[in-house]
C-alpha positions as CSV (number, residue, x, y, z in Angstrom):
1,M,101.4,122.3,129.0
2,N,103.6,119.8,127.1
3,H,106.2,122.5,126.6
4,I,106.5,122.9,130.4
5,R,106.9,119.2,130.9
6,L,109.5,119.0,128.2
7,Y,111.3,121.9,129.7
8,D,111.3,120.4,133.2
9,L,112.4,117.0,131.8
10,F,115.4,118.5,129.9
11,R,116.4,120.7,132.8
12,R,116.0,118.2,135.6
13,E,116.8,114.8,134.0
14,L,119.4,115.9,131.5
15,H,120.8,118.6,133.8
16,L,120.6,121.3,131.1
17,S,120.7,125.0,131.9
18,D,117.5,127.0,131.7
19,D,118.5,128.5,128.4
20,K,119.6,125.2,126.9
21,A,116.4,123.5,128.0
22,A,114.3,126.3,126.5
23,E,116.2,126.2,123.2
24,F,115.8,122.4,123.1
25,V,112.0,122.7,123.7
26,V,111.8,125.3,120.9
27,A,113.8,123.0,118.5
28,V,111.5,120.0,119.3
29,N,108.5,122.2,118.7
30,D,109.8,123.4,115.4
31,I,110.6,119.9,114.2
32,S,107.2,118.5,115.3
33,G,105.4,121.5,113.6
34,M,107.3,120.9,110.3
35,T,106.4,117.2,110.4
36,F,102.8,118.0,110.9
37,D,102.8,120.6,108.2
38,T,104.4,118.2,105.8
39,N,101.8,115.5,106.5
40,K,98.9,117.9,106.5
41,D,99.2,118.3,102.8
42,Q,98.5,114.6,102.4
43,L,95.2,114.7,104.3
44,A,91.9,114.5,102.4
45,T,89.3,117.2,103.1
46,K,85.6,116.9,103.0
47,N,85.6,118.5,99.6
48,D,88.1,116.0,98.3
49,I,86.0,113.1,99.5
50,H,82.8,114.7,98.1
51,S,84.5,115.2,94.8
52,L,85.7,111.6,94.8
53,K,82.2,110.4,95.5
54,N,80.9,112.3,92.5
55,D,83.7,110.9,90.3
56,I,82.8,107.4,91.5
57,H,79.1,107.9,90.8
58,L,79.8,109.2,87.3
59,L,82.2,106.3,86.7
60,E,79.5,103.9,87.9
61,L,76.9,105.4,85.5
62,S,79.3,105.2,82.6
63,L,80.2,101.6,83.4
64,R,76.5,100.6,83.6
65,K,75.9,102.3,80.3
66,E,78.8,100.4,78.7
67,I,77.6,97.1,80.2
68,Q,74.1,97.7,78.8
69,Q,75.5,98.6,75.4
70,S,77.7,95.4,75.5
71,K,74.6,93.3,76.3
72,E,72.7,94.8,73.4
73,D,75.6,94.2,71.0
74,T,75.8,90.6,72.2
75,Y,72.1,90.0,71.6
76,K,72.3,91.6,68.2
77,A,75.3,89.4,67.3
78,I,73.5,86.2,68.5
79,F,70.4,87.1,66.5
80,L,72.4,87.9,63.4
81,A,74.3,84.6,63.7
82,G,71.1,82.6,64.2
83,F,69.5,84.4,61.2
84,V,72.5,83.6,59.0
85,Q,72.4,80.0,60.1
86,F,68.7,79.8,59.4
87,I,69.3,81.1,55.8
88,A,72.2,78.7,55.3
89,I,70.1,75.7,56.5
90,L,67.1,76.9,54.3
91,G,69.5,77.2,51.3
92,S,70.9,73.8,52.0
93,V,67.5,72.2,52.2
94,L,66.4,73.9,49.0
95,A,69.6,72.7,47.2
96,I,69.0,69.1,48.4
97,I,65.4,69.2,47.2
98,K,66.4,70.7,43.8
99,F,69.2,68.1,43.5
100,M,66.7,65.2,44.2
101,K,64.3,66.3,41.4
């Protein structure tokens, strides 16, 4: 339907012959088809989106695991630092007591 309108437009408004108008319609059709084919490769398919969702889900699980491991490491470091401080304070108190005797 659009080809007929283009043909009529080129023939009537631009005063082209029937052959020239037909050639111009074919040329416009070829150019628009090439443009669509070029852009078609950039479109995402349902499979692409599904695969991306799976990748995001795996990344989320991995990130949660890393966050949990980081929390555990932080708690261990805090406990170890507190324990070392306790031993240092205990040693200092014992040294003061021994020095006072």
